[in-house]
Every structure is written in structure tokens, then in C-alpha cells.
C-alpha angles and dihedrals in degrees: 000000000000117000118249114204122193137157098222103302116224110244090219090064100039091097092054091047093051095048094047091048090051090055092045091052088066088060104049131179091279089062093052092043089054092058093065130151103015116332114132116236094236095158093053095044092047092053092044088054095046090054090052099245097122090051091051096116095045111101117254091244087068095045098266133122097258092219125162119246088252089058091048089052089063091057095055094039091055093048090054093044090053090058097261128124112242091189087085090075112004096106091069087067103044100041087056090080093068095048095041096048101035108022120106121252088252093053093049093046092048100045112021099067090049091049092048092051093045095244088118128035121212106189105126122092110182108198113109120080132191096245098036104043110164091353093088094176088067096063114135102197102120132205116195129185116252131169090264093051119268135355115210128199129171145069138273129195135199088027094155122208094009088138089058099044131091093194135038132199103216131191115206138164114256093172120040118255093244093052099061127079094213111044095217089059123086097051124114137193123235132187109218125196100215091194092064110030123090127215099045117128120188122195125184119235114212110224140175091264134040099262101134091233121182145174117228128207124200116201113180091323109181120204129176122261091252090063087082111104115208124334123346111252094017097085097116091058091045095054091050087078088059094042095052090050088047093055092049094046092047088051087055091052090051090051089052090050089050091053090050092053095044094047092050093045096047091050093049095043090052096054105029109094126198124168091005101305141068112279088230088073089068113092090217087066100031102048098055089052092048091048091049090052091051091050093048091049091052092047089051091059092052090046091054092047092051092048092049091052091048092049090050091053092243127136109278107159095117094045093045092052093045090051091053093045095049096041094048092050092045093050090049090052089050090048093053093045090050092049092048090049092054095043112190093355089065089070094053112104093221091066091057092217095111090050094051089041089061093044097052094045090069094069096069088068102027145098080003128358112253090231089063089052089054090048090052092051092046095051106030101032105028096033095233122154116281109272100192 
């Protein structure tokens, strides 16, 4: 009997979990394996959209599911636990925070129903730049006022799924870095319709996992004045809503990855016999799996706390970052324990462990490096001197 790992599933979300798993079962590991190295899972994403799961965070008045972030976490966790890769579509959930909380009534009425129905795709989140990296205040992409609205020039990198997105949430400087007192001021958020604008060049970046990563160049891209989301110069604060949701949702994906690894490892360790007994009887195999389960369970509690704070509209930056830190490290521990349990078979593509191993490793450095999470906790929670 196959192992079933959970961390104390909420009864209120069991229905969501079951329905998402039923959809995922149609797209098994063979499907995801066949996408390597870089094919986009269009069929899976289209069906996920048709069933309403990618519009889960859009309010019902705009045709969405009206789910809480905690409910949305269940969707991505279950995709990962089934062996799928939620990165193919997760951005449509976390960028929603910026548009929902800071978009105008006109913007929301125009775009949200089309996103909920699948007529428009919002997967691209243009923030990171080659020279700025995690120092977001140092971005150089510039938006300047022109009679037609705004002219944008610059470059973004690691803008995943830009080739499969109709819309992009873009962060650009509207006031130069040297002209603001607080360095996180002077940035603004824009909603770009990639189907209509001219001057955008998108180039794929081959990577060690199928993440559909790209770099994007903006050459005299002109957008209308109503492309501005929220208040000019307050863009960094506006995207924090998206970033906090992103951290919490990524933590959920890591927890799903951890379940995948533990379930595979427990099954294999229970049936694989060496020296006359199952290898799971050996503490060298059993204890790393037990420790990974304990770490995943603890991360799950922090994830739920962060999601509850977000849903209540309360500050949750510290909890969101801790959830991502703990879940990414716990899933990596589970990945290594699973690989060790399988030995050489863990490296065989047909077992899917090496594929998921590569996928879950990403989240120790993205969407924020775990060292920066520790630096945040040291300075802003513990009151230690600034380390960077």
C-alpha cells in the first residue's frame, strides 16, 4: 500500500485537495518527464484554468473562486505532491495581490474576469535585474512620462513564463535612485499587455530544471497612462503584497515536494530488502526520513500562520519569509534522504526523483536567497546590526 504523508490536513480544504489531486492524476509523472528539458505544460495549465483553480484568488464578483491564500496554498502543494511542477503556473496566483489590492476599479474590471476565464494569462512578474539581483532598490529599468503615457527602457532577468503570458506586472524606476531619500521609494508598478506593446524582446534561459526562465529587454516601450498600478513612486510597497504571497505559496510547493519525496522513500524502504530485511529497518535509512518529516511538519505550521496573517490583512513579511526558509530547507532534506534511500535508482529518470530533486533545490535561492531571510531576521527581528 502506497504511503500517504500529511501534516494534519485541514478538513475545510480536503475537498479542494481531493479535486486537485484528481486532475493531477490525469497528468502523471510520465507526462512531466516528457516535458524535459524545457517544454511548457500547456495542456495541464489549460485544464487547471478551465476548472477554475488558477483563478482561485480572484474574487467571485470578477468570476474567480474567491479562495483565501491558505486555500490557494493547498492547490500548489497538491500539484507538487503529485509529482507535478507548480512553477508552470504559480505566478498567476501570487502576482494577484498587487493587482487586487492596488489596481483601480477599471483595471480590475477589465482584466480580472478575463484572467479568471483563461482568456488572458498573467504569469510574468518583472522585478529582478542582472545588476541588482536581490537589491531591488538598485533596479535600472526606467519609466519616464511621455505624452502617450510612459516610456520604459531596461532589462529584467529570471522573468519566468514571459513567453506564455499575455500580461506582465513590471517594477520600474520613475524617480532615479540618487534623487530619493529612501531608496525603496521612486519605483512604480505597471501592468503591460505583452500582446499590444512594441519593443519587448524575450529570450529563454536554459537552466538545470524546466522553469521556462527568460530575460526580457524593453526598448522604448510605450504604455498608456492607465498602465500604472497604484500610486506613482510607491511600487516597492505595492509589490510586497505579491512577494509575501509568493513566499507563502512557494513554501507550500516545497511542502508538496517534501511529501512526494517522503512517500516515495517510505514505500521503497518498506519493500526493498538487503541482507534479509527491508532497508527501512536500518536507522541510517529511517532516521533521516523521520527527521525530514519533523522538519516539514514544523514548516507547515509556520506556513499556515503566515497565510492566516496574509488573509487577515495583517503584516506577515517575517512569517512569510520564515515559511519559505523552513519549507525549502525541509524539502531539500527530504530530497536528499529520498535519494539516499533509493541509491543508484534515485538517479534514474524513470523514478522521477532526480527531476523533483532539481526542482526543489531552486527554492533555497529563489525567490529570495535563504541567507537574506536570515539577515532580515537578524536585523529586523533580533535587533542585530545590519549585515548587508
